[in-house]
N, C-alpha and C positions, 0 to 999 in steps of 0.2 A: 548455223554450224552444229552438226551433231557432236555429242560428247559421249565417249564410251564409259563403261563402268570399271575402268582399269584400276582405280584406287577406291578402297573402301576401308573405313576405320575399324580397328579392333574395338570391340564393345567396351572394354575396360578403359581404353584410352580416351573415350568420350568424356571422361571426368575432367579433362583439360581442353579437349578439342571442340566441344560443343557447348553452347549456352544452355541447351535443354539438358536437364539433369538425367544422366543415363539410367538412374534407378527407375525412371518412367518406362524404360524398355522392359524392366522386370515386371512392372504392373501389367503392361500389355501382353507379355509372355504368359503370365499366370492366368490372365483373363481371356486367353485365346484370341487376342486381337492382332497377332502377327501371323504371317505365313512363313514357312521354312523352306530353304533351298539348301541342298547338300553341295559342298565344294568338292570338285573332282580334279584329280591331278593329271589333267590332260594337256596336250600341246601339239600344235600351236592353237591359239585362239582362232576360231573360224567365224567369219561373217558371211551370211548368205542373204541376198536381196533380189528383188525384181523391179525393173523399171521399164520404160517404154521400149528399150532395146532387148529386153529379156532377162534371163537369170544371170547373175554374176556372183562371184565369191571374192573375198578379200581378207587381208590381214588387218592388224590394228592401225596400219598406216592409212586406212580408209578415212580416218578423221583428220589427217594432215592436210595442209593447204594444197599440196600437190598429190592428192589422194590417187591411189591406183586400185583398180578393180580388174578381175580376171574373167573374161568371157570365153576364152579359147586357150588351147594348149600353147599356142604361140605367145599369148600374153604372159603366161606363166614362165615359159622358157626364156623370154626376153628380160624378165625382171628378177627371177630368183636364181642365185648363183649355186647354192648348195643342191647337189643332185638328190639327196634323200628328201629334202623339203619340197623340191619340185615334184617329185613322184607322189608325195602325199597330197599336194594340192591338185595334181592331175587326177588322182583317184576321187577326191572330193568333187571336183568339177564334173567328172563323168557321171557320178551318181546323182548329184543334186540338180542336173539338168531337167530331171523328171519330177521335181517337187511341185507342190501345189500353191506356192506363195503367190499372193496377188500383187499387182503393180503398186509400188510404193512401200511394200513390206521390207523390213530389214530385221534380221534376227542374229543372235550371237550364241555360240556354243564353244565347247572345247573338244578337240579331236582326241579320242581315246586310243584308237588304233586304225591301221589299215590292214589289209588281209595278211601281209607278210609278217605282221607283228604278233599274230595269234600263235599260241603254242598249246597243242592238245596233250594233256597228261594221260598217264596210263589208267587213271580212274575215270576217264571220260570228261573231266572238267577242262576248262580252257583258261589260260593265263594270258595277260597282256600287261605291258608296262610302257608308259610314255615318258614319265619323269622319274620320280622317286618311289612312288607306291606301286607295288605289284598287285594287280587285281586278279581274282580267281573266281570263276562262276560255273555253276551247273547249267546255265542257260545255253541253248543251242545257237552257236554262232557260225555254223558251217556254211551258211549262205551269205554271210556278211562280208562286204568288201571294205566298208568303213564303219566306225562306231563314233557317234557324236552324242554328247550330253548338252541339251539346250538350257540356257538360263536367263537370257535377256531379250526383250523385244523393244524396238525403238518406235516411239509414237511421237510424231512432230519433232523429231530430234532429241527427245528425252528418253533416257534409259528407264525401262519399266521391268521389274523383276517378277518372277513367279507366274508368268503366263503359260498356258498350255500350247507351247510352240509345236509340239509333236503333231497336234491336230492340224496346224497350219501347213506343216511340211507335207502331210500325206504319207504315202508308203512307197517311195521310190525303191526299185529293186536294188538289193545289195546294201541297204542302209539299216544298221542296227542303231536305234535312237531311243532316247527317253528324256523326260524333263527332269531337271535337277531337283524338283520338289517331289518326285515319285518316291514311294516307299518310306515316307517319314511319318512315324506315328506321333500323335500329340504327347506332350509330357504327361507322365503318370501323376496320380494324386500325391504320391509320396514325395516326388520331386517338387511339385508345387508347394506342398506344405513346408518343405525344407527351405525353399526360396523365400517364402513369407517370413519364416523365422530369421533368416539371414538379413532380410530387409530391416527388421527391427534393430539389429546390430548396426547396420548402415545408418539408420536414422539417428541413433544415439551418438554416432561419431560425426554426423554431417555438420559441416561448417561452410560459410560463404567465403570465397576467395576470389581475387581478381589478379590474374597473372599477366605479366608482360608477354607479348607474342614470342620473344626470344626464349623466355623461360619455358613456354609451352613446347617450342621446337626442341629445346635441349632435353626436356623431360622425356619426350617421346623417343628421341634418339638414344637417350640413356637407358631406357627400358629395353630397346632393341639391342643395344650393346650388351647389357647384362644377360639377356636371353641367348644371344649368339655365342657368348663366351661361357655359357653354362654356370653363371653365378647368380642367376635370378632366384629370388626367394619369394615364394607365394605369400609369406607373412610380412614382407616389407623390404624395401630397398633404399630408403632415403639416406641411410648412413653413408653411401658412396656418392651421393649426388653432388655435394659441394666440391669434392675433389675432381669429379668429372668436369664440372663447370670451369674450374681453374685450369685444368689441362687443355680444355677446349679453347679457352681464352689465350693461353700461352701459344698454342699452335697458330691461332689467328694472328697474333701479334708478330710472331716469328716470320710470317710470310711477307712482311713489308719491311722496308729499310728506313724510311724517314721517321724521325722521332715524332713529328707532328701526326703522321698517319698512325703510328703505333698508339699514341695517346687517344686518338679518335676511336680506335678499335677497343681499347681498354674501357673507354666511356660507354660503349655499347653494352657492356656486361654489368654496368652499375645497377640497372633495374633488376637484373637477375639475382644479384647478391641481396638486394632489398627484399626479394621474394622468398628467400630461403626459409624464413620463419614460417611461411605458409605451407611448406612442402611436407611437413610431418602429417598434416591433415590430409593433403592430397594423396600421400603415399598410403595412409591407412584406408582411405576410401577406395583407392585403386586396388589394393590387396583384397578387400572384401568383394569387389566386383569380379576380380579374377577368380576367386574361389567360387562365386556364384556360377561363373561360366563353366568351371569344371563339373559342377553338379549338373548343369544343363547337358553338357557333352556326354556324360555317363548315361543319361536317359536316351538321348537321340541316337547314340551309336548302337542301340539294341536291335535295330531292324534294317536288314539289307540283304538282297539276294546275291550281292557281289561282295566277297570277302576281301580283306585288305592285309597286305604283308609288306615288310621291308626285306630286301634281299641283302644278306650279309655273307661274309666268307664262311660262316658256319651254317648257312642255309636260310630258309625263310623264317622271319620272326613276326608274329601277329602284331598288328598295330591298328589304331582307330582310323576312321576316315579323316581326310585332310581337315575337315571342319564343316561348319554350317553358316548360313546367312539368315539373319532374322530380318524380315521385310515388313515395313509398316503398312497400315491399312490402305494407303494410297499407292503403294508399290513403287515409290520414288525415293525413299530413304531406307538404308539398310546398313547393318553392322555385321562384322565378322565374329563368329564364335569359334575360335580355333585354339587347340592345345599348342601354344607357341613353343613350349619347351620341347615337346615330343618332336615337332616338325622342324625345329631348329637343329636338333640332334640329327634327324634324318637327312636334312639338306646339307649339313656341313661336316658330318662325320665321314672320315675316309673308310670306315668299316661298312658303310651302307653303299651298295652297288647301285648306281643310278641307271636309268634307261638309256642314257647317252654314253655310258662308260664303254670304252673300247677295250676289247679283249686283247 
């Protein structure tokens, strides 16, 4: 069974999610032992493959037990209810029929636009928007019917990041494509020097800890809660964690009626309360890692032929790319490097007009 790359950890969350110390990612980054992939705000996710019956395309449901693939317009019409989504998949199928994939190949990318999504500006540049980010470029897209950014190749069912998928696809007419690792410059020496300095602070604060699995789950959800509600502090968040755990426990207890069941649920949280004394160290290390990530982002955002904006009621506001993915030497482990505060604002703010917003 193949498994897609739908879930990927945030770099700083690896402090609790992985046994491997996440500071080792910094060592690999500074020593140029990682490859980089840029995250693009496209939709939907597109899978393209070839088997003995020819080219097919698919959604993420390709990994389900009752997987579905599309080889014809009829396949798409019979499976996809929404007209706009059907049209997009029809465009993709039409163009990708002429790709150069070999039998057994399966690749994944994000759809950035179909022809109707393109808007030509008075200055000759072109805009498109699939989700939250508005992309604008001087590149000539006049002959493009679809635009796809490729990021994952599947080898023996295992997701591998960072391959030159564009060369596998060839040059089908009407396809604007690029690899997600295109146009990413290595970190500059100033950034590497700063990361080394910050690593010293990290090592001074480093402590061993062993957390209960429920503590880990609650910490990650707590950080997401803080970010979503715009109360995340890059300098530390531990002060609110105990209260968050108590409220989470109360909610779990209130969902059942029997006293015996209530007590069992309370008992589940006992290890979490025992872990609270370790969370000061966890929080400090998490904060340092988060600040390291912001340093990395500032350097990586410096090069792209496609500009990024948020559409607001007051017009376009410049923003950074959605983020980046750091990929290990083997291409099978990766972490997200994302400005979560910026994109939480973008995703949840009513002031930001999304690509799916209806006029």
